[in-house]
DOMARFI-603197 format. One record per residue (C-alpha): z, x, y. Coordinates in steps of 0.001 Angstrom, whole numbers, plus 500000, padded with zeros to 6 digits. Layout:
ZXY;...
//
This chain:
542833170089087089;540138172094089223;539318175366087678;536879176670089983;533774178290088396;531721178913091321;529599182206092171;530020182501095391;527329175090119461;524485173028120314;522817173030123850;519456172634125618;517857175787123548;519741174310119981;518368170886120521;514719171783121432;514970173998118035;515941170909116128;512860168611117530;513177165656119720;511431163153117478;511896162205114089;508518162863112025;506503160553110314;503604162059108436;503287165979107890;500347167121106251;501185169340103495;498245171770102233;500433172624099208;502536170585097253;506469171436096147;506477171223092294;509888169717092065;512402168145094448;515834167403093879;516569163664094986;520419162247095730;520616158636096833;523691157292098013;526492156585095731;529505156011098052;532844157316096585;530731158456093414;530067161543094985;532230163302093019;530126162406090002;527156163576092285;528783167029093122;529732167396089397;525834166994088185;525368169666091088;527802172051090001;526482171982086444;522783172527087537;523698175272089846;525834176666087171;522630176682084730;519614177315086977;518937179128090125;518218176285092515;517664178527095291;514219177900095275;514183173924095025;514007171738097929;516395168930098146;516606165348099896;519352162932100058;520676159914101947;524398158960102690;526778160628099998;523475162426098834;522907163723102521;526493165064102035;525633166720098803;522163168284099952;524095169650102823;526587171115100731;524082172537098103;521670174111100605;524528175222103015;525826177831100594;529167175749099899;530964175488096407;530334172142094964;533528172050092848;535658173502095506;534329170970098269;535071168283095383;538757169498094812;539244169413098509;537178166214099110;540244164654096399;542742166374098596;541784164909101594;541963161351100217;545353161922099457;545636163632102951;544517160472104474;546627158371102542;543524156186101387;544837155056097768;548055153438099896;545764151717102660;544927148057102052;541371148576103359;541130151608101314;538357154041103301;537015151387105762;537981152713109495;538765156211108859;535584157321106463;533855158792109492;536809161340110315;537465162020106488;533638162917105781;533494164919109042;536637166808108228;535461167394104711;531912168807106144;533878170990108326;536069172610105812;533376172844103248;530334174099104959;530241177878105963;529210179065109320;525389180087108291;525214176393106523;522099175414109036;519927178516108002;519891177512104648;519131173861105139;516407174346107687;512801174756106816;511876171905104349;514882173196102167;517097170234103063;515790166778104054;518314164022105112;517312160620105439;517988158310108354;517428154521109115;515961153855112472;516644150894114300;515574147942114667;512873147941112329;514933149761109418;512282152482108982;513338155486106908;512802158883108708;513399162517107497;515205165295109323;514765168499108088;515411170849110813;518840171667111741;519958173729115137;523502174708113968;526056173798111380;527407171244113781;523875170005114077;523553169477110177;527303167991110195;526032165435112823;522450164698110761;524727164078107492;527207161756109791;524152159805110697;522524159355107355;525814158120105997;526600155701108790;527314152454107459;528429150197110460;532070149194110785;532929151184107480;532382154687108574;533718153756112358;533652150608114280;530236151800115927;527156149630114888;524671152668114710;524533156233115839;522117158448117300;519754161068115449;517349162997117863;518028160568120219;516927157652118304;519417154830117295;520123154988113140;522049154032110431;522595155107106831;519550156677105405;519731154739102235;519628151132103232;516524150414101217;518530151898098178;521552150111098823;519528146576099185;516875146896096294;517431150272094741;513763151375096014;513180154740094896;510252154971097477;511964157148099772;512888159722097306;509799160269095665;507708161523098808;503882162399098906;504781166044099323;506580166674095786;504646166748092751;507828165306090927;510948164062092227;514036164329089936;516544161550090930;519800162370090060;522153159366090600;525432157944088739;523494154597088492;521128156127085897;524058157316083964;524905155022081328;528588156455080588;529455155376084618;527624152225084301;529834151156081308;532800151996082673;531857151123086374;534503148097086061;537198150343084907;536444152883088214;536476149878090463;539656148487089047;541152152045089303;539883152591092626;537560155734092518;540239157421095390;542688156950093402;544344160484092157;542647162280089117;539452159945089182;537482162133091214;537877164785088837;536819162475086019;533975161496087810;533046164916088614;533291166012084751;530998162799083994;528323164212086694;528610167521084941;527906166001081185;524998164122082659;523352166974084106;523803169301081046;521991166319078796;519524166246082116;519027169938081903;518377170014078092;516239166986078029;514141164896080479;514469167461083392;514189170410081302;510546171267081521;510646170439085458;513506172718086103;512044175461083753;509103175784085942;510549175989089408;514373177090088618;515379179959086379;517932179655083792;521011181409084533;522748183634081457;525416181830079968;528487183632079026;531115180858078315;533332182140081240;532331179431083409;533546176463081427;531632173418080477;530418174611076875;527496173430075276;525952170106075871;526573167733072834;523714166180071643;523576162691073331;523164159535071316;520535156677072262;522848154969073875;524129157433076144;521201159451077135;520233159653080708;517723156971082151;514049157914083240;514908159928086377;511701162211086830;509345160363089023;505804161484090393;505383162070094004;504614158552095731;504381158611099177;506629155856099619;508328155269102703;510078158687102943;506566160172101894;505131158445104913;507557159655106750;506904163387105410;508912166613106266;507936169939107514;507553172614104412;507055176248104810;
//
């Protein structure tokens, strides 16, 4: 089912490297040309991993910074941390079965935190923090009590990176019984709270990026059309994650040949395709199945105000 086509401890000193306070505004003398933004998508994270895998398969994204919250934070960490998206997706589905999620009356509620941490620990290489630090990866958290979106973009170690992903995806009482967790000594919850409540894109179009490319299953007409079926089947059921993964790949193919082609061409070198890595060419998209607009100018919304330190 999963045919892999991928290429390839914090102490006082580490905490000092990671920073104490969550930043607000970081003035940028030079904007980045393109930012890949990954809003939260819950268990549709498998769709996101499929989209990531296809974009990595066709383009060199090593110089493209990424931003994410919740499940998008996991995708961002895996992407910039050097993990294989396809292998991570396959392992994620295996963990759903190992944890007995399809058989649990409450599904992922109460165990999502343990499962996600195990997933990250297994999938991220030891050097993952090195690839995520310095503006390559930005993870969003929501600070309490004022529900302000703040970025985290410097990571002292792999453990610190994992803790920040867990903070960015902390939905109280769902991930675990705790009402909040701490990130950089601040109480925080899921970084995509405003995306969840009102589909706000401000947090994903920061001022330091000339353009932000939002990659979310909620812009994929095929997912929206079949969403009621996925909910009925439960995306945690065996085989559904692989189906979501392929839907994400198809969306990314359309994106890379359509709306996102120009933006990607300027910052991400297309990779030669010999057909051996699977997926084939993208069929021409009909108007009803074409991706919705996702390429947005930098706006300086909540995340833009929060800023991020880039080299």
